Backbone as CSV, one residue per row, in Angstrom:
resi,resn,N_x,N_y,N_z,CA_x,CA_y,CA_z,C_x,C_y,C_z
1,MET,-0.589,-20.752,-18.325,-1.574,-19.707,-17.723,-0.764,-18.941,-16.732
2,MET,-0.501,-17.253,-16.886,0.043,-16.757,-15.824,-0.387,-16.308,-14.902
3,ARG,0.078,-16.226,-13.478,-0.062,-16.238,-12.199,0.174,-14.881,-11.915
4,VAL,-1.457,-14.233,-11.661,-1.064,-12.610,-11.082,-1.633,-12.067,-10.073
5,GLY,-0.807,-11.328,-9.193,-1.132,-11.151,-7.681,-1.799,-10.075,-7.973
6,ARG,-3.027,-9.751,-6.803,-3.610,-8.691,-6.481,-3.650,-8.400,-5.192
7,ILE,-3.559,-7.444,-4.685,-3.485,-7.249,-3.068,-5.218,-6.936,-2.823
8,GLN,-5.908,-7.551,-1.851,-7.070,-7.931,-1.063,-7.531,-6.475,-1.076
9,TYR,-7.200,-5.819,-0.907,-7.715,-4.158,-0.392,-8.551,-3.314,-1.552
10,VAL,-9.094,-2.298,-0.827,-10.159,-1.604,-1.785,-9.529,-1.074,-2.575
11,ASN,-8.119,-0.461,-2.049,-7.377,0.653,-3.111,-6.949,-0.033,-4.479
12,ALA,-6.904,-1.158,-4.392,-6.833,-1.915,-5.825,-7.755,-2.327,-6.487
13,TYR,-9.192,-1.828,-5.859,-10.207,-1.697,-7.144,-9.866,-1.274,-8.460
14,PRO,-9.403,0.108,-8.887,-9.202,0.677,-9.839,-8.348,-0.043,-10.921
15,VAL,-7.621,-0.969,-10.238,-6.860,-1.624,-11.144,-7.635,-2.921,-11.650
16,TYR,-8.013,-3.823,-10.877,-8.504,-4.950,-10.911,-10.365,-4.697,-11.375
17,GLY,-11.033,-3.551,-11.267,-12.498,-3.960,-10.952,-12.914,-4.452,-12.105
18,ALA,-12.316,-3.683,-13.677,-12.514,-4.038,-15.223,-12.581,-5.892,-15.460
19,ILE,-11.414,-6.235,-14.392,-10.994,-7.305,-14.948,-12.106,-8.262,-14.031
20,ASP,-12.270,-7.957,-13.051,-13.195,-8.916,-12.031,-14.939,-8.595,-12.900
21,ARG,-15.083,-7.991,-13.285,-16.366,-7.540,-14.270,-16.394,-8.108,-15.523
22,GLY,-14.905,-8.692,-16.215,-14.687,-9.312,-17.517,-14.798,-8.114,-18.636
23,VAL,-15.138,-6.860,-18.402,-14.566,-6.181,-19.101,-13.188,-5.872,-19.847
24,VAL,-12.213,-6.086,-19.077,-11.176,-6.453,-20.010,-10.704,-7.745,-19.169
25,PRO,-10.495,-8.407,-20.579,-9.948,-9.878,-20.542,-8.224,-10.192,-20.117
26,LEU,-8.067,-10.581,-18.851,-6.578,-11.131,-18.771,-6.417,-12.916,-18.773
27,ALA,-4.838,-12.724,-19.592,-4.385,-13.739,-19.419,-3.774,-14.452,-18.586
28,GLY,-4.480,-14.779,-17.423,-3.958,-15.135,-16.305,-4.945,-15.446,-15.407
29,THR,-4.062,-16.207,-14.173,-5.443,-16.503,-12.925,-4.596,-15.363,-11.733
30,LEU,-5.944,-14.780,-11.146,-5.617,-13.789,-10.053,-5.471,-14.580,-8.707
31,VAL,-4.517,-13.939,-8.150,-4.227,-14.640,-6.543,-4.165,-13.316,-5.847
32,ARG,-5.031,-13.849,-4.615,-5.345,-12.354,-3.770,-4.278,-12.696,-2.513
33,GLY,-4.123,-11.593,-1.623,-3.185,-11.760,-0.858,-2.901,-10.392,-0.429
34,VAL,-2.372,-10.256,1.220,-2.104,-8.944,1.705,-0.683,-8.958,0.883
35,PRO,0.039,-7.589,1.225,1.078,-7.331,0.206,2.489,-8.200,0.712
36,THR,2.640,-8.181,2.346,3.141,-9.118,2.245,3.819,-10.372,1.671
37,ALA,2.288,-11.237,2.036,2.167,-12.814,1.203,2.455,-12.511,-0.293
38,LEU,2.201,-11.429,-0.964,2.440,-11.354,-2.539,3.705,-11.324,-2.486
39,ASN,4.286,-10.324,-1.655,6.009,-10.388,-1.811,6.566,-11.661,-1.907
40,ARG,6.115,-12.490,-0.772,7.056,-13.801,-0.939,6.800,-14.341,-1.854
41,GLN,5.268,-14.516,-2.403,5.088,-15.568,-3.549,5.725,-15.025,-4.694
42,MET,6.012,-13.863,-4.872,6.642,-13.309,-6.091,8.128,-13.726,-5.613
43,ALA,8.630,-13.805,-5.012,10.197,-14.308,-4.398,10.269,-15.531,-4.364
44,GLU,9.388,-16.223,-4.153,9.353,-17.540,-4.102,9.150,-18.398,-5.494
45,GLY,8.566,-17.310,-6.378,8.286,-18.033,-7.921,7.151,-18.729,-8.201
46,THR,6.043,-18.769,-7.089,4.550,-19.261,-7.457,3.679,-18.079,-7.789
47,LEU,4.390,-16.769,-8.142,3.303,-15.653,-9.142,4.190,-15.537,-9.878
48,ASP,3.999,-14.931,-11.514,4.640,-14.588,-12.438,4.851,-13.005,-12.498
49,VAL,3.753,-12.471,-12.261,3.524,-10.756,-12.475,2.425,-10.278,-11.151
50,SER,2.641,-9.383,-10.496,2.174,-8.986,-9.338,2.248,-7.630,-8.805
51,VAL,1.640,-6.921,-8.062,1.806,-5.696,-7.001,2.437,-6.080,-6.244
52,VAL,3.411,-5.361,-6.040,4.314,-5.641,-4.265,4.677,-4.637,-3.772
53,SER,4.910,-4.514,-2.295,5.212,-3.315,-1.860,6.575,-3.193,-2.062
54,ALA,7.204,-1.583,-2.287,7.803,-0.871,-3.208,9.127,-1.496,-2.820
55,VAL,9.130,-1.565,-1.207,10.354,-1.865,-0.430,10.801,-3.325,-1.311
56,GLU,9.741,-4.109,-1.239,10.442,-5.634,-2.070,11.049,-5.183,-3.126
57,TYR,11.096,-4.593,-4.043,11.413,-4.468,-5.508,12.833,-3.698,-4.970
58,ALA,12.787,-2.770,-3.725,14.587,-2.273,-3.926,15.617,-3.332,-3.422
59,ARG,14.412,-4.328,-2.597,15.516,-5.263,-1.698,16.429,-6.601,-2.898
60,ASP,15.507,-6.202,-4.061,15.450,-7.594,-4.837,15.815,-7.174,-6.291
61,ALA,15.923,-5.964,-6.572,15.523,-5.649,-7.962,16.076,-6.517,-8.891
62,GLN,17.198,-7.213,-8.721,17.670,-7.802,-9.946,16.928,-9.292,-10.194
63,ARG,15.735,-9.341,-9.637,14.622,-10.452,-9.801,13.817,-9.917,-10.349
64,TYR,13.300,-8.742,-10.725,12.225,-7.970,-10.930,12.619,-7.093,-11.937
65,LEU,11.264,-6.991,-13.040,11.081,-5.662,-14.071,9.787,-5.262,-13.419
66,LEU,10.134,-3.671,-13.687,8.683,-3.092,-13.092,7.812,-2.996,-14.335
67,LEU,6.759,-2.953,-14.229,5.799,-2.570,-15.313,5.570,-1.304,-15.513
68,PRO,5.828,-0.820,-16.741,5.669,0.780,-16.681,3.987,1.143,-16.209
69,ASP,4.022,2.699,-15.784,2.984,3.434,-15.386,1.883,2.807,-14.672
70,LEU,2.373,2.083,-13.600,1.593,1.186,-12.745,1.962,1.394,-11.426
71,GLY,1.078,2.095,-10.321,1.794,2.096,-9.131,0.448,2.712,-8.177
72,ILE,0.510,2.365,-6.644,-0.205,2.647,-5.872,0.474,3.851,-5.167
73,THR,-0.205,5.389,-5.400,0.616,6.415,-4.973,-0.059,7.146,-4.361
74,SER,0.503,8.102,-3.248,0.112,9.147,-3.072,0.587,10.804,-3.007
75,ASP,0.116,12.039,-3.894,0.693,12.839,-3.411,0.004,13.591,-2.506
76,GLY,0.561,13.264,-1.151,0.151,13.736,0.269,-0.853,13.006,1.119
77,PRO,-1.832,13.417,1.496,-2.655,12.438,2.232,-2.578,10.868,1.634
78,VAL,-2.926,9.705,2.208,-2.892,8.632,1.456,-4.445,7.882,2.179
79,ARG,-4.808,8.381,3.512,-5.816,8.188,4.323,-6.032,6.514,4.553
80,SER,-5.042,5.963,4.386,-5.465,4.328,4.680,-4.147,3.732,5.199
81,VAL,-2.751,4.611,5.141,-1.864,4.196,6.041,-1.423,4.753,6.897
82,MET,-1.608,4.586,8.205,-2.463,5.710,9.516,-1.528,5.196,10.903
83,LEU,-0.809,5.994,11.349,0.159,5.621,12.441,-1.205,6.258,13.497
84,TYR,-2.163,5.379,14.615,-2.366,5.572,15.692,-1.824,5.894,16.799
85,SER,-1.865,6.905,17.790,-0.929,6.839,18.916,-1.959,7.704,20.233
86,ARG,-1.688,7.179,21.180,-2.257,7.341,22.439,-1.616,8.849,23.096
87,VAL,0.202,9.393,22.286,0.704,10.299,22.552,1.522,10.631,21.485
88,PRO,1.749,12.176,21.561,2.272,12.463,20.370,3.654,11.282,20.052
89,ALA,3.733,11.367,18.352,4.954,10.772,17.677,6.143,10.569,18.576
90,SER,6.189,11.753,18.595,7.840,12.603,18.944,7.689,11.900,20.575
91,GLU,6.895,11.368,21.331,7.170,10.830,22.876,6.866,9.232,22.759
92,LEU,6.620,8.782,21.508,7.033,7.269,21.416,8.146,6.638,22.171
93,GLY,9.535,7.460,22.079,10.631,6.723,22.618,10.325,5.353,23.716
94,GLY,10.963,4.236,23.246,10.723,3.318,24.255,9.486,2.681,24.745
95,ARG,8.721,3.203,24.058,6.993,2.966,23.798,6.716,1.512,23.014
96,ARG,5.997,1.031,23.105,5.191,0.096,22.078,4.551,0.422,20.738
97,VAL,5.146,0.102,19.977,3.995,0.519,19.022,4.129,-1.048,17.685
98,LEU,2.835,-1.305,17.646,2.511,-2.454,17.262,1.955,-2.090,15.565
99,VAL,3.194,-2.687,14.420,2.914,-2.363,12.963,2.359,-3.572,12.377
100,SER,1.572,-3.256,11.270,0.763,-4.631,10.588,1.843,-5.745,9.994
101,ARG,1.352,-6.638,10.404,2.116,-7.741,9.529,2.038,-8.080,7.998
102,SER,1.208,-7.042,7.495,0.662,-7.045,6.188,1.604,-5.798,4.995
103,SER,2.259,-5.341,6.157,2.845,-4.395,5.358,4.730,-4.345,5.428
104,LEU,4.868,-3.933,4.337,6.594,-4.013,4.306,6.667,-2.625,4.169
105,THR,6.997,-1.577,2.999,6.750,-0.262,2.983,6.525,0.885,3.762
106,SER,5.385,0.522,4.346,4.616,1.255,5.005,5.687,1.476,6.604
107,VAL,5.744,0.198,6.872,6.793,-0.228,7.900,8.042,0.627,7.769
108,GLU,8.648,0.503,6.633,10.177,1.129,6.537,10.004,2.392,6.407
109,LEU,8.894,3.074,6.184,8.668,4.661,5.928,8.297,4.828,7.207
110,LEU,7.627,4.430,8.339,7.241,4.401,9.463,8.596,4.657,10.625
111,ARG,9.827,3.618,10.138,11.050,3.936,10.973,11.464,5.180,10.385
112,LEU,11.869,5.355,8.857,12.503,6.365,8.733,11.932,7.500,9.395
113,LEU,10.614,7.750,9.374,9.928,8.627,10.052,10.481,9.193,11.298
114,PHE,10.435,7.883,12.152,10.566,7.845,13.500,12.308,8.623,13.501
115,GLU,12.969,8.064,12.911,14.611,8.084,13.091,14.822,9.815,12.707
116,GLN,14.189,10.259,11.531,14.565,11.466,10.876,13.835,12.369,10.992
117,VAL,12.845,12.572,11.773,11.388,13.560,11.765,10.941,13.487,12.975
118,TRP,10.374,12.517,13.847,9.874,12.633,14.992,11.246,12.660,15.951
119,ARG,12.263,11.875,15.653,13.601,11.828,16.686,12.852,10.773,17.721
120,ALA,13.027,9.826,17.322,11.954,8.853,18.798,12.553,7.716,18.495
121,THR,12.862,6.327,19.059,12.967,5.230,18.979,11.987,4.275,19.939
122,PRO,10.764,3.807,19.073,10.121,2.968,19.840,10.412,1.479,19.829
123,GLU,9.726,0.986,20.250,9.763,-0.688,20.397,8.776,-0.888,19.311
124,PHE,9.367,-1.699,17.894,8.483,-2.015,16.934,8.050,-3.644,16.775
125,VAL,6.554,-3.990,17.257,5.994,-5.082,17.098,5.039,-5.468,16.227
126,PRO,5.299,-6.577,15.744,4.568,-6.999,14.549,3.034,-7.117,15.109
127,ALA,1.991,-7.314,14.619,0.580,-7.723,15.079,-0.326,-7.546,13.852
128,ASP,-1.418,-8.300,14.068,-2.430,-8.322,12.806,-3.124,-6.968,12.840
129,ALA,-3.264,-6.670,11.945,-4.371,-5.199,12.056,-5.073,-5.046,10.636
130,GLU,-5.926,-6.471,10.449,-6.532,-6.242,9.415,-8.147,-6.085,9.656
131,LEU,-8.815,-5.802,8.585,-10.290,-5.390,8.866,-10.980,-6.175,9.903
132,ALA,-10.797,-7.384,10.085,-11.561,-8.290,11.408,-10.870,-8.267,12.519
133,ASP,-9.725,-7.724,12.464,-9.183,-7.596,14.006,-9.614,-6.203,14.434
134,VAL,-10.353,-5.234,14.078,-10.437,-3.931,14.418,-10.979,-4.163,15.876
135,SER,-11.842,-4.993,15.997,-12.941,-4.802,17.485,-12.085,-5.247,18.283
136,ARG,-10.847,-5.772,17.774,-9.626,-6.663,18.829,-8.470,-5.691,19.443
137,PHE,-8.256,-4.500,18.779,-7.283,-3.521,18.575,-6.995,-3.206,20.271
138,GLY,-8.060,-3.168,21.147,-7.716,-2.416,22.537,-7.210,-3.664,23.183
139,ALA,-7.560,-5.129,22.611,-6.597,-5.875,23.926,-5.270,-6.127,23.476
140,ASP,-4.465,-5.464,23.133,-3.093,-5.494,22.977,-2.250,-4.113,23.862
141,ALA,-1.642,-4.746,24.309,-0.909,-3.170,25.200,-0.257,-2.419,24.177
142,HIS,-0.630,-1.054,23.858,0.113,-0.687,22.961,0.332,1.099,23.482
143,ALA,0.932,1.731,22.883,1.156,3.336,22.641,0.728,3.570,21.753
144,ALA,1.024,2.881,20.534,0.899,3.332,18.968,0.471,1.943,18.223
145,ARG,-0.376,2.232,17.202,-0.452,1.229,16.162,-0.286,1.707,14.710
146,LEU,0.553,1.117,13.771,0.523,1.168,12.511,-0.336,0.248,11.547
147,VAL,-1.622,1.052,11.216,-2.650,-0.072,10.265,-2.597,0.880,9.019
148,ILE,-3.094,-0.460,8.202,-2.825,0.206,6.434,-4.150,-0.431,5.813
149,GLY,-4.891,-0.050,4.630,-5.417,-0.818,4.315,-6.801,-0.495,4.735
150,ASP,-7.587,-1.120,4.091,-9.324,-1.393,4.644,-9.244,-1.116,6.096
151,ALA,-8.484,-1.568,7.071,-8.666,-1.759,8.155,-8.418,-0.109,9.008
152,ALA,-7.506,0.935,8.253,-7.384,1.706,8.441,-8.033,2.799,7.880
153,LEU,-8.868,2.413,6.866,-10.039,3.174,6.423,-11.488,3.226,7.099
154,LEU,-11.178,1.959,7.908,-12.640,1.945,8.753,-12.223,2.808,9.774
155,LEU,-11.605,2.718,10.645,-10.796,3.652,11.606,-10.584,5.061,11.513
156,GLU,-10.445,5.707,10.381,-10.593,7.161,10.171,-11.979,7.256,9.893
157,ALA,-12.861,6.487,9.729,-14.566,6.740,9.580,-14.750,6.281,10.931
158,ALA,-14.687,5.651,11.838,-14.735,5.534,13.294,-14.387,7.124,13.917
159,ARG,-12.973,7.521,13.925,-12.653,8.486,14.489,-13.716,9.653,14.250
160,ARG,-14.261,9.910,12.595,-15.423,10.786,12.505,-16.912,10.830,13.022
161,GLY,-16.500,9.528,13.427,-18.355,9.196,14.406,-18.881,8.484,13.139
162,ASP,-18.565,8.261,11.977,-19.517,7.837,10.999,-19.657,6.698,11.148
163,ARG,-18.853,5.737,11.836,-19.337,4.086,11.705,-18.794,3.453,13.137
164,ILE,-19.005,2.411,13.313,-18.861,0.926,14.204,-18.863,1.338,15.749
165,GLY,-19.305,2.823,15.952,-19.029,3.169,17.464,-17.979,3.066,18.371
166,ASP,-18.097,2.138,19.329,-16.572,1.964,20.037,-16.207,0.769,20.331
167,THR,-16.375,0.039,18.567,-15.767,-0.972,18.863,-14.031,-0.989,18.422
168,ALA,-13.704,0.459,18.420,-12.165,0.569,18.114,-11.681,1.210,19.259
169,PRO,-10.691,1.330,19.852,-9.975,2.164,20.500,-9.773,3.430,20.332
170,HIS,-9.831,4.655,21.410,-9.780,5.757,20.798,-8.200,6.228,20.968
171,TYR,-7.836,6.900,19.723,-6.523,7.258,19.584,-6.310,9.002,19.458
172,PRO,-6.327,9.632,20.609,-6.173,11.246,20.046,-5.112,11.614,18.951
173,HIS,-3.909,10.665,18.719,-3.217,11.400,17.821,-3.337,10.369,16.564
174,ALA,-3.262,11.120,15.312,-3.438,10.285,14.041,-2.159,10.749,13.285
175,TYR,-1.670,10.149,12.614,-0.635,10.494,11.644,-0.885,9.931,10.186
176,ASP,-1.089,10.311,9.292,-1.231,10.124,7.972,0.142,10.082,7.687
177,LEU,0.787,8.486,6.638,2.234,8.735,6.636,2.569,9.161,5.063
178,GLY,1.784,9.218,4.102,1.449,9.836,2.956,1.435,11.401,3.057
179,ALA,0.905,11.622,4.066,1.054,13.414,4.136,1.963,13.592,5.116
180,GLU,3.034,12.620,6.157,3.773,13.092,6.338,5.076,12.851,5.265
181,TRP,5.149,11.982,4.550,6.344,12.107,3.720,6.308,13.384,2.606
182,LYS,5.132,13.822,2.675,4.907,14.716,1.696,5.394,16.352,2.344
183,HIS,5.301,16.134,3.811,5.321,17.807,4.367,7.043,17.323,4.391
184,TRP,7.497,16.210,4.564,8.904,16.052,4.982,9.619,16.201,3.488
185,THR,9.327,15.775,2.319,10.228,15.968,1.186,9.754,16.583,0.209
186,GLY,8.249,16.881,0.115,7.671,17.469,-0.975,7.480,16.915,-2.191
187,LEU,7.559,15.399,-2.002,7.630,14.560,-3.025,6.403,13.514,-2.486
188,PRO,5.588,13.406,-3.966,4.573,11.989,-3.740,5.408,10.636,-3.300
189,PHE,4.567,9.780,-2.428,5.084,8.442,-2.386,4.665,7.486,-3.039
190,VAL,5.012,6.434,-3.004,4.839,5.340,-4.065,4.734,3.861,-2.736
191,PHE,3.835,3.621,-2.436,3.577,2.470,-1.862,3.748,1.185,-2.554
192,ALA,3.359,0.914,-3.288,3.052,-0.567,-4.253,3.262,0.114,-5.442
193,VAL,4.166,-0.998,-6.329,4.728,-1.190,-7.861,3.984,-2.823,-8.295
194,TRP,3.911,-2.723,-9.458,3.654,-3.856,-10.249,4.775,-4.432,-11.016
195,VAL,5.003,-5.720,-10.830,6.638,-6.260,-11.193,6.187,-7.153,-12.199
196,ALA,7.116,-7.740,-12.919,7.287,-9.196,-13.664,8.918,-10.004,-13.100
197,ARG,8.602,-11.103,-12.985,9.591,-11.620,-12.891,10.499,-11.742,-13.960
198,ARG,12.045,-11.646,-14.008,12.776,-11.617,-15.067,13.091,-12.859,-16.082
199,ASP,12.656,-13.965,-15.555,12.585,-15.136,-16.099,11.073,-15.598,-16.505
200,VAL,10.371,-14.621,-16.503,8.782,-14.714,-17.152,8.656,-13.898,-18.928
201,PRO,8.594,-14.935,-19.522,8.540,-14.840,-21.165,7.945,-13.413,-21.046
202,VAL,8.954,-12.263,-22.012,8.404,-10.781,-22.006,6.901,-10.808,-23.037
203,ALA,6.571,-11.337,-23.514,5.518,-11.165,-24.271,4.270,-11.480,-23.499
204,GLU,4.385,-12.976,-22.691,3.252,-12.727,-21.559,3.294,-11.813,-21.045
205,ALA,4.114,-11.302,-20.507,4.154,-10.545,-19.364,4.026,-8.940,-19.871
206,LEU,3.931,-8.699,-20.730,3.439,-7.398,-22.058,1.843,-7.831,-21.887
207,GLY,1.258,-8.892,-22.200,0.064,-8.986,-22.240,-0.719,-8.741,-20.763
208,VAL,-0.384,-8.965,-19.507,-0.458,-8.888,-18.658,-0.941,-7.052,-18.131
209,HIS,0.395,-6.775,-18.466,0.676,-5.299,-18.755,-0.637,-4.649,-19.045
210,ALA,-0.498,-4.887,-20.341,-1.327,-4.621,-21.301,-3.138,-4.132,-20.825
211,SER,-3.320,-5.482,-20.296,-4.678,-5.757,-19.805,-4.887,-4.867,-18.428
212,LEU,-3.735,-4.873,-17.279,-3.769,-4.194,-16.238,-3.466,-2.565,-16.446
213,ILE,-3.478,-2.408,-17.612,-3.522,-0.502,-17.873,-4.680,-0.474,-18.450
214,ARG,-5.516,-1.013,-19.307,-6.705,-0.997,-19.603,-7.575,-1.149,-18.433
215,ALA,-7.347,-1.911,-17.786,-8.324,-1.822,-16.534,-8.332,-0.961,-15.781
216,ARG,-7.177,-0.252,-15.325,-6.625,1.068,-14.845,-7.237,2.231,-15.216
217,ASP,-7.203,2.250,-16.767,-8.024,3.454,-17.402,-9.470,3.184,-17.192
218,TRP,-10.360,1.799,-17.324,-11.707,1.652,-17.224,-11.552,2.026,-15.411
219,GLY,-10.986,1.528,-14.732,-11.320,1.901,-13.185,-11.593,3.593,-12.848
220,GLU,-10.803,4.747,-13.310,-10.335,5.582,-13.024,-11.862,6.146,-13.684
221,ARG,-12.352,5.994,-14.644,-13.269,6.387,-15.246,-15.051,6.157,-14.726
222,HIS,-14.411,4.748,-13.525,-16.365,4.099,-13.109,-16.059,4.090,-11.422
223,LEU,-15.086,5.241,-10.834,-15.032,5.314,-9.485,-16.427,5.152,-8.673
224,ASP,-17.093,5.316,-9.006,-18.740,5.176,-8.730,-19.188,4.165,-8.285
225,VAL,-18.855,3.249,-9.537,-19.390,1.980,-9.401,-18.042,1.251,-8.255
226,LEU,-16.830,1.786,-8.206,-16.074,0.825,-7.324,-15.987,1.321,-5.823
227,ALA,-16.733,2.370,-5.721,-16.698,2.989,-4.548,-17.622,2.483,-4.210
228,ALA,-18.935,2.111,-4.222,-20.178,1.293,-4.025,-19.813,-0.034,-3.431
229,GLU,-18.970,-1.076,-4.290,-18.695,-2.241,-4.026,-17.365,-1.965,-2.497
230,ALA,-16.323,-0.486,-2.792,-15.954,-1.005,-1.628,-16.740,-0.713,-0.169
231,GLU,-17.948,-0.226,-0.307,-18.859,0.516,1.037,-19.281,-1.285,1.069
232,GLN,-19.757,-2.001,0.219,-20.196,-3.490,0.643,-18.854,-4.273,1.593
233,ALA,-17.480,-3.925,0.971,-16.636,-4.687,1.663,-16.121,-4.160,2.927
234,THR,-16.336,-2.868,3.310,-15.437,-2.124,4.159,-16.664,-1.806,5.175
235,GLY,-17.830,-1.313,4.877,-19.029,-0.826,6.056,-18.797,0.918,5.670
236,VAL,-17.767,1.196,5.190,-17.511,2.872,5.324,-18.080,2.938,3.953
237,ASP,-18.880,4.618,4.359,-20.087,4.816,3.189,-19.560,5.267,1.900
238,ALA,-20.052,4.623,0.754,-19.715,5.359,-0.732,-19.051,6.352,-0.814
239,ALA,-19.656,7.429,-0.325,-19.005,9.035,-0.331,-17.742,9.141,-0.001
240,THR,-17.033,8.369,1.181,-16.023,8.152,1.597,-15.246,7.576,1.174
241,CYS,-15.450,6.471,0.381,-14.743,5.140,-0.196,-14.310,6.116,-1.657
242,HIS,-15.412,6.633,-2.561,-15.001,7.385,-3.699,-13.976,8.289,-3.218
243,ALA,-13.768,9.496,-2.346,-13.124,10.578,-2.083,-11.587,9.597,-1.716
244,TYR,-11.860,8.354,-1.164,-10.516,7.810,-1.023,-9.854,7.391,-2.260
245,LEU,-10.410,6.700,-2.895,-9.974,6.240,-4.653,-9.666,7.181,-5.379
246,ALA,-10.356,8.300,-5.318,-9.949,9.482,-5.968,-8.824,10.165,-5.726
247,GLY,-8.474,10.023,-4.245,-6.863,10.947,-3.892,-5.892,9.965,-4.004
248,LEU,-6.277,8.839,-4.544,-5.117,8.146,-4.614,-4.670,8.253,-6.109
249,GLU,-3.584,7.831,-6.916,-2.542,7.695,-8.086,-2.789,6.393,-8.458
250,TYR,-2.924,5.948,-9.183,-2.553,4.481,-10.081,-1.136,4.463,-11.091
251,HIS,-0.749,5.486,-11.706,0.335,5.995,-12.267,1.642,6.166,-11.792
252,LEU,2.561,6.126,-12.916,4.027,6.046,-12.183,4.652,6.809,-13.479
253,GLY,4.533,8.152,-12.846,5.263,9.018,-14.054,6.150,9.595,-13.395
254,TRP,7.035,10.553,-13.822,7.912,11.059,-13.359,8.185,11.984,-11.829
255,LYS,7.180,12.179,-11.624,7.015,12.858,-9.851,7.187,11.233,-9.220
256,HIS,6.325,10.596,-9.457,6.488,9.271,-8.869,7.484,8.757,-8.750
257,LEU,8.684,8.593,-9.845,9.587,8.002,-9.694,10.416,9.099,-9.319
258,ALA,10.431,10.243,-8.849,11.192,10.920,-8.342,10.989,10.643,-6.237
259,GLY,9.879,10.479,-6.367,9.423,10.203,-4.716,9.920,8.907,-4.408
260,LEU,9.997,7.873,-5.607,10.150,6.410,-5.232,11.930,6.482,-5.052
261,ALA,12.496,7.185,-5.718,14.082,7.196,-5.795,14.369,7.833,-4.576
262,GLU,13.832,8.391,-3.929,14.362,9.511,-2.636,13.953,8.636,-1.686
263,PHE,12.692,7.756,-1.656,12.520,6.662,-0.655,13.608,5.741,-0.466
264,PHE,14.262,5.224,-1.926,14.959,4.099,-1.692,16.389,5.101,-1.585
265,ARG,16.640,5.804,-1.723,17.627,6.694,-1.564,18.397,6.558,0.146
266,ARG,17.163,7.137,0.577,17.068,6.680,1.747,17.318,5.685,2.836
267,LEU,16.636,4.606,2.097,16.669,3.169,2.827,18.076,2.568,2.564
268,SER,18.850,3.300,1.588,20.039,2.625,1.090,20.559,3.637,2.407
269,ALA,20.897,4.491,2.441,21.610,5.388,3.453,21.781,4.518,4.729
270,ALA,20.064,4.314,4.788,20.554,3.327,6.124,20.700,2.140,6.487
271,GLY,21.192,1.244,5.327,21.594,0.259,5.144,20.499,-0.823,4.873
272,ARG,19.376,-0.343,4.690,18.075,-1.044,4.422,17.582,-1.915,3.178
273,VAL,18.159,-1.406,2.457,17.829,-1.753,0.943,19.582,-1.454,0.321
274,PRO,19.774,-2.492,-1.013,21.124,-2.046,-1.350,20.934,-1.319,-2.687
275,ASP,22.117,-0.531,-2.872,22.231,0.875,-3.863,21.762,0.027,-5.107
276,GLY,20.841,0.677,-5.845,19.926,0.143,-6.874,19.912,1.270,-8.105
277,GLY,19.059,0.668,-9.007,18.171,1.429,-10.155,17.152,0.833,-10.162
278,PHE,16.421,1.426,-11.269,14.967,1.033,-12.023,15.273,0.527,-13.305
279,ALA,14.581,-1.062,-13.358,14.714,-1.302,-14.654,12.953,-1.902,-15.047
280,PHE,12.808,-1.423,-15.833,11.479,-1.774,-16.909,11.025,-3.050,-17.944
281,LEU,9.997,-3.796,-17.469,10.069,-4.219,-18.771,9.453,-3.831,-19.715
282,PRO,10.441,-4.228,-20.929,10.255,-3.406,-22.164,9.021,-3.229,-23.098
283,ALA,8.269,-2.278,-22.580,6.959,-2.014,-23.730,6.903,-0.816,-24.358
């Protein structure tokens, strides 16, 4: 039985919702986790196929094959990968910036933005930033905080005054990293990709891939159902969740690959990932 990783955030609902409901069968067992946990399990060989941080693929491309036409991407604002700051980003040099322990790609994108766009060198400190941690955000000394996933979706609702009152600290400055990348490069950004380990039987990996594609197609046609589920999971109203899911893209076409290649090129030039290329599961 294949072991298949899934991100526990609502942004993965359009790919897994049909599997959860039995609409699309999956020849495997789903394993939930935050992105960094799934990255680690794939690297350790305890998962066979999984969605992983884009940077995890770049760091060890010889271990993985990309699943064609599957990604979590944005062509502009992503709404759930946010830097919240008490001062403008360009003034964060030397200041404490808390970064989510659950993210890898978002942290590397943030580092590039600070180095090449905002021209500031803050102190990066790993911190917990999940949905359950939001009410405690004000307890940690910091000038800014990187928040991803459901917690960022909730904070955005709070900033609009939609939900949660005063349970989160006030940040006068908010930066959507998908929008910042689009403004900087003109390209979409790929936050996560699906991969199979190269030592996994190809036929079995192809079966999982086919199920995920069918489930993705069902999810894109049933965003209203998934948005209602997302409301229950996050406390953010269904209309906002629907707009959020509709704003994401779950394909990996030419424009997405161009954005991914540019991100990897910049990381490689900075010495953070080896120079490499894309290798796909033969579908």
